[in-house]
C-alpha positions as CSV (number, residue, x, y, z in Angstrom):
1,M,-0.4,-0.2,0.3
2,A,1.3,3.2,-1.2
3,T,2.6,6.2,1.6
4,K,1.1,10.2,1.2
5,W,4.0,12.4,1.7
6,L,1.9,16.2,1.9
7,L,3.9,18.9,1.3
8,D,5.3,21.8,3.5
9,P,4.9,24.5,2.2
10,T,7.2,27.1,4.5
11,H,9.8,24.8,4.3
12,S,9.2,25.0,0.2
13,E,10.3,26.7,-2.7
14,V,10.3,26.4,-6.8
15,N,12.3,29.6,-8.5
16,F,13.3,30.5,-12.6
17,K,15.9,32.2,-14.2
18,V,15.7,33.8,-17.9
19,R,17.8,35.6,-19.7
20,H,17.0,39.1,-20.0
21,M,18.8,42.1,-23.3
22,M,20.9,38.5,-23.8
23,I,22.5,40.1,-21.3
24,S,22.2,38.8,-17.5
25,N,19.1,37.2,-15.5
26,V,16.4,38.1,-14.6
27,K,14.6,35.6,-11.6
28,G,11.7,34.7,-10.0
29,E,9.6,32.3,-7.6
30,F,6.5,31.6,-6.8
31,R,4.7,31.3,-3.8
32,N,1.5,29.5,-3.8
33,F,2.0,26.2,-4.7
34,N,1.8,21.7,-3.4
35,A,2.8,18.9,-4.1
36,E,1.8,15.3,-2.5
37,I,3.5,11.5,-3.3
38,E,2.9,8.5,-3.2
39,A,5.3,5.8,-2.9
40,N,5.5,2.4,-2.0
41,D,8.0,2.2,0.4
42,D,10.8,5.3,1.5
43,T,13.9,5.1,-1.0
44,F,10.3,6.9,-3.3
45,Q,11.5,4.4,-6.0
46,N,8.8,5.4,-9.2
47,A,7.0,6.8,-7.1
48,K,3.9,9.0,-8.2
49,T,4.8,13.0,-8.5
50,T,1.8,15.2,-8.9
51,A,2.5,19.3,-8.3
52,F,0.7,22.4,-8.9
53,I,1.3,26.2,-8.8
54,D,-1.0,28.8,-8.7
55,V,0.8,31.3,-11.3
56,D,-0.7,34.5,-9.3
57,S,1.6,33.9,-7.1
58,I,4.0,34.5,-9.4
59,Y,6.9,37.1,-8.1
60,T,10.4,39.3,-9.5
61,N,10.6,41.6,-7.4
62,N,8.8,44.0,-10.1
63,A,4.8,44.4,-9.9
64,D,4.2,45.6,-14.2
65,R,6.6,42.8,-15.0
66,D,4.4,39.8,-13.1
67,N,1.8,41.5,-13.9
68,H,2.2,41.6,-17.6
69,L,3.5,37.6,-17.1
70,K,-0.3,37.3,-15.9
71,S,-1.8,38.8,-18.8
72,A,-2.4,37.0,-22.4
73,E,1.2,38.0,-23.7
74,F,3.1,35.0,-21.1
75,F,1.0,32.4,-18.1
76,N,-3.0,34.1,-19.7
77,A,-3.7,33.2,-16.0
78,E,-7.2,33.9,-16.2
79,L,-7.9,31.4,-18.5
80,N,-5.0,29.0,-17.5
81,P,-4.6,30.2,-13.5
82,K,-2.1,27.0,-13.0
83,I,1.2,25.3,-13.8
84,T,0.6,21.4,-13.3
85,F,3.6,18.1,-13.4
86,E,2.9,14.9,-13.2
87,S,4.5,12.3,-12.7
88,D,5.3,8.3,-12.1
89,S,8.5,8.5,-12.5
90,L,11.0,9.4,-9.8
91,N,14.0,8.1,-9.4
92,Q,17.3,10.4,-9.7
93,D,15.5,12.3,-12.5
94,I,11.5,13.0,-13.0
95,T,10.3,12.4,-15.4
96,G,6.5,13.6,-16.5
97,N,4.3,15.9,-17.9
98,L,3.6,19.4,-17.8
99,T,1.1,21.9,-18.9
100,I,1.6,25.8,-19.0
101,N,-0.3,28.1,-20.5
102,G,-2.7,25.4,-21.8
103,V,-0.3,22.9,-23.7
104,T,1.3,19.7,-22.0
105,K,4.9,18.3,-22.7
106,P,7.2,16.2,-21.8
107,V,9.4,17.2,-19.4
108,K,13.0,15.6,-17.3
109,L,14.3,17.4,-14.0
110,E,17.0,16.5,-12.0
111,V,16.0,15.3,-8.2
112,E,18.2,15.0,-4.8
113,F,16.5,12.8,-2.4
114,G,18.3,14.9,1.1
115,G,17.2,11.9,2.9
116,I,14.5,11.4,6.0
117,N,14.4,12.8,9.1
118,V,12.3,13.2,12.1
119,D,11.3,17.1,13.2
120,P,11.0,18.1,16.8
121,W,7.5,16.8,16.9
122,G,7.4,13.8,15.8
123,N,7.3,14.2,12.1
124,T,8.9,11.9,9.1
125,K,9.5,14.4,6.1
126,A,12.1,14.4,3.0
127,G,13.2,16.6,1.4
128,F,14.2,17.1,-2.4
129,T,15.8,19.8,-4.8
130,F,15.3,19.9,-8.6
131,E,16.3,21.6,-11.8
132,G,15.9,21.8,-15.3
133,K,15.4,23.7,-18.1
134,I,12.4,23.8,-20.6
135,S,11.7,26.7,-23.1
136,R,9.2,28.9,-22.7
137,N,8.4,28.5,-26.4
138,D,7.1,25.1,-26.3
139,F,4.4,26.1,-23.8
140,G,3.4,29.2,-26.4
141,L,5.2,32.1,-23.9
142,N,6.1,33.4,-27.1
143,W,5.9,37.0,-26.3
144,N,9.5,38.9,-27.2
145,A,11.4,42.2,-28.2
146,A,13.9,43.0,-30.8
147,L,16.5,45.0,-29.1
148,E,17.8,48.0,-31.0
149,A,21.7,46.2,-30.9
150,G,20.4,42.9,-31.6
151,G,19.2,40.6,-29.9
152,V,16.2,40.2,-28.4
153,M,14.3,40.9,-24.4
154,V,13.7,37.7,-22.8
155,G,15.2,34.1,-23.4
156,D,14.0,31.0,-24.7
157,D,15.6,29.0,-22.1
158,V,14.2,28.6,-18.4
159,K,16.0,27.5,-16.1
160,I,14.0,25.7,-13.5
161,S,15.0,24.8,-9.5
162,G,13.3,24.3,-6.4
163,D,13.8,22.4,-2.8
164,L,10.8,20.6,-2.1
165,Q,10.3,19.1,1.9
166,F,7.6,16.8,2.7
167,V,5.6,15.6,5.1
168,K,4.9,11.6,6.0
169,Q,1.0,10.9,6.7
170,A,-0.6,8.1,9.1
């Protein structure tokens, strides 16, 4: 029988970076997300994983940019309020279906299992770090602007990463 592990949001984060004006990176995060794992044992081999991210929770330290990213030119949060990820393959990496802006594509992310430990209140917790790269254009996030000196305002490759802590359910 599979054990359910629920996300501990106070000890978790989901981040991204994308090239800006061909010269630097802009980073951001999503502040509202949830995930769960169903695992047959504490090795998490081939565990089932589901995750949901609230697009409206995007934060890049610039309100105008955040609102532009939520608009129809990017995530179209009004029509597609959630980013989802589903996988049946959690090992040294995780392969699953990522849905952004109504478009679903397979992705593969590198995963580091941090281990399992019990907190001072008796909760069994497991930690994971992930990272990977996706093409924003693959998900219909095509807005861009040409730069006078050449190149474009926003790069296509988006680096995604996160640290996730889960609590084992009885």
